[in-house]
N, C-alpha and C positions, 0 to 999 in steps of 0.2 A: 228850814223852808221846807214844806212840804208840798210836790204838786201834784194836781189831780186832772185826769184825763177828762176833757171839758167835749170832746168832739173827734171823730176819726174821719179820714178821709182817704180815697183812693189816689186823688191828685194832688199833687203838691203847690199847683196854682190855686186852687180853691182853698186850701189851707191857710196859703200865705195871705190870700184876699181877705179870709176871715180874721188872720191875725192883725192885719192892718187895720181892720174896722175896729177891733177889740182895741188895740192900741191907741186908736184916737181917741176913744172914750176912756183912756187910762187905766185900763185894764193889762198888765205885762203877762205876755206868752210866749210859750216855749215850742217848739216844732222838733217832733222826735222821729227817728226812723224814715226821714225825707230820703236819704241817700241810696238806702237800702231798697227801697221801694222804686225810686228812680234808676236804678241798676238793672232791674229784672221786675216787670209789673206783676209775675207770678210771687214773688218774694211778698206782696200785699198780703196774700193769704196766711203766710208763714208768721208776719210779724204782728198782724191785726192791722195792717193802715197805717198811714201816716197820722200819728198822733198830736193833737195840739193840746197844750196843758196849760194850765193856769195855777196862780197860788192858791191854796185852800181857803184863804179869806175873802178872795175874788170871785171865786168860782159861784154863788149865788148870784153875784151881780152880772156876771158874763152870761149866765143861763138867762136871765131876766131879758138883757139886751138882745140876746138869739132870737127869744121867743116872740118879743117885740117886733125885728125886723121880719121874723118868718111871717107874721099875721098880717103884713101890711100886703096889699093887693098887688098882683102885676098890671101895668100899665100899658097900653098899646100907643100907637104913635101920636094919637090925639090926646093921649093921657085920661082916656077912659081906663077903668077897672077891666081886666080881661075876665070873661065870664065863660062858664062851659056851656056849649051848645045844647047839651041835654038837659041840665037842670039849673042852668043860670045861678050857678054858685061861683064864688070868687075867689074860693079856696083850690088854688091849683099848685101843681109841683111843676116848675120848670127845668128845662134840661134832661127830662126823663127820655133815656133811651129806650125805644121799641123795636121789637123785632116781628111786630105784627103784618109787614109786607113780605110778598113773597122772596124777595132779595135779601130780608132780614131772617125768615127761616133757612134759606139756604147758607147765609153766612153763619148762622149758628150750627148747623149741621157740621159744615166743614170745619168750623173752629173745635167742636168737640172731636172730630174724627184726627185732625193733624194736631192736637193739642196747641193752639195758637189763639193769641188775643182775636176777638171779633173784629174784623177790619170793615165791617158797615154795619150801621145802625141808624135809623132815622131818630132826630131829636126833636122831639113835641112836647106840648104841657099835658099833663094829665090832671083830670079832676081827682080830689082829695075826698069827695063825697059819693060820685058814682063810679068812677075810675074811668071813664071817657077819656081816649086820647084825641087832641086836635092841635092844630098848627096855629100860627099868629092869626092867620085868617079866620078863624073859627069854625074851620072844615073838619068835622068829626072824622076820625080813621076806623 
């Protein structure tokens, strides 16, 4: 049985969520390097992240499932598609870590100086088309 890396993660939670979704569709998955990355987050760079692997014969089906899930628009509380306030596109990234605020830049500088993991980021949506960052209320940042 040959395994192929389908996707890499820096968070074990994200890896397990995708693994659960794929297994519910009948795709057997394996997670590698989870414990080493959990031990120290900087090891993530050394080992290449937490790897989600599937069997070679399931790779194409799993890839198609992920593409289908990622193509779905994000919905707001009223089940309307979340749109970019600048270009009205529904193609957005969720959970994007932004450093565009003053606190974000300060955190980035301190993190680089002290060689620590960034302790403050603002989680926003980011448009895939124009790059605008915005929150759930469609307020551009």
